[in-house]
C-alpha positions in Angstrom: 20.5 -7.0 11.3 21.3 -5.9 7.7 19.3 -3.4 5.8 19.3 -2.9 2.0 17.5 0.1 0.4 16.5 0.5 -3.2 14.4 2.8 -5.3 16.4 5.9 -5.3 16.3 7.7 -8.6 16.5 11.0 -10.5 12.9 12.4 -10.5 11.5 15.5 -12.0 9.8 18.0 -9.6 6.3 17.0 -9.0 7.1 13.3 -9.6 6.8 10.3 -7.3 8.8 7.4 -6.2 8.8 4.5 -3.7 11.8 3.5 -1.7 12.1 0.0 -0.3 14.2 -1.3 2.6 14.5 -5.0 3.3 15.9 -6.3 6.5 17.7 -9.6 7.1 19.4 -11.3 10.0 17.8 -11.0 13.4 14.6 -9.4 12.1 12.4 -10.6 14.9 14.4 -8.3 17.2 13.4 -5.2 15.2 10.9 -2.9 16.8 10.6 0.4 15.0 11.9 1.0 11.4 12.3 4.3 9.8 13.6 6.5 7.1 16.0 9.3 7.4 17.7 11.6 4.9 20.9 13.6 4.8 22.3 16.2 2.5 26.1 16.9 2.3 27.2 18.9 5.2 24.0 18.6 7.1 22.8 16.4 9.9 20.7 13.3 9.2 17.0 14.1 9.8 14.1 11.8 10.3 11.5 11.5 7.6 9.2 8.7 8.8 9.0 5.9 11.3 6.8 2.9 11.5 6.4 0.3 14.3 5.5 -3.3 14.2 1.8 -2.6 14.3 2.2 -0.4 11.2 1.6 2.8 13.0 3.7 5.5 11.3 4.8 9.0 12.0 5.7 11.5 9.2 8.0 14.5 9.5 6.2 17.8 9.0 8.2 18.8 5.9 6.9 15.8 4.0 3.5 15.3 5.6 0.8 15.0 3.0 3.4 13.9 0.4 4.8 10.8 2.1 3.5 7.5 3.3 5.3 4.8 5.1 4.2 1.2 5.2 5.5 -2.1 6.4 5.2 -5.6 5.2 6.3 -7.8 8.1 6.0 -11.0 5.9 8.7 -9.6 3.6 10.6 -7.8 6.4 10.3 -4.7 4.2 9.3 -1.1 4.8 8.4 1.4 2.1 8.5 5.1 1.8 6.3 6.5 -0.9 6.7 10.1 -1.8 4.8 12.3 -4.2 4.9 15.9 -5.4 8.6 15.7 -5.0 10.5 19.0 -4.7 14.2 19.8 -5.3 14.5 20.2 -1.5 13.8 16.5 -1.2 17.1 15.8 -2.9 19.1 13.8 -0.3 20.5 10.4 0.4 17.8 8.4 2.1 18.7 5.9 4.8 16.7 3.1 6.3 16.9 2.6 10.1 16.0 -0.3 12.3 15.9 -0.2 16.1 16.0 -3.1 18.5 16.0 -3.0 22.2 19.8 -3.1 22.1 20.8 -0.8 19.3 20.0 0.7 15.9 21.1 -0.3 12.4 21.5 1.7 9.2 21.4 0.8 5.5 23.9 2.1 3.0 21.6 4.8 1.7 19.9 5.4 -1.6 20.2 8.7 -3.6 17.1 10.6 -4.4 17.6 13.6 -6.8 14.8 15.8 -7.7 15.7 18.0 -10.7 14.4 19.0 -14.1 
């Protein structure tokens, strides 16, 4: 499974963006997909997960500001975030889990700054 993220950008506080992650390869083996983020020197933390049925979970820190969705026809998951804060500045990683292992994308930088 290969994952390619896109959509990272420099955004002003209060702004919005949408991250995309497209999977290729053995996509039928993917169960849950998700988004994580990591700041330099910190552990990677979960932001959102979404299963094949489209049922998602959102981390408390972004709840109410983030929505995760999945288009199985395009093998793509999305993370839409609004009312962005400087604390949301991180590298955002896409994650895919199969029964055997998990996979990571290369990451996309989100910077929230005026």
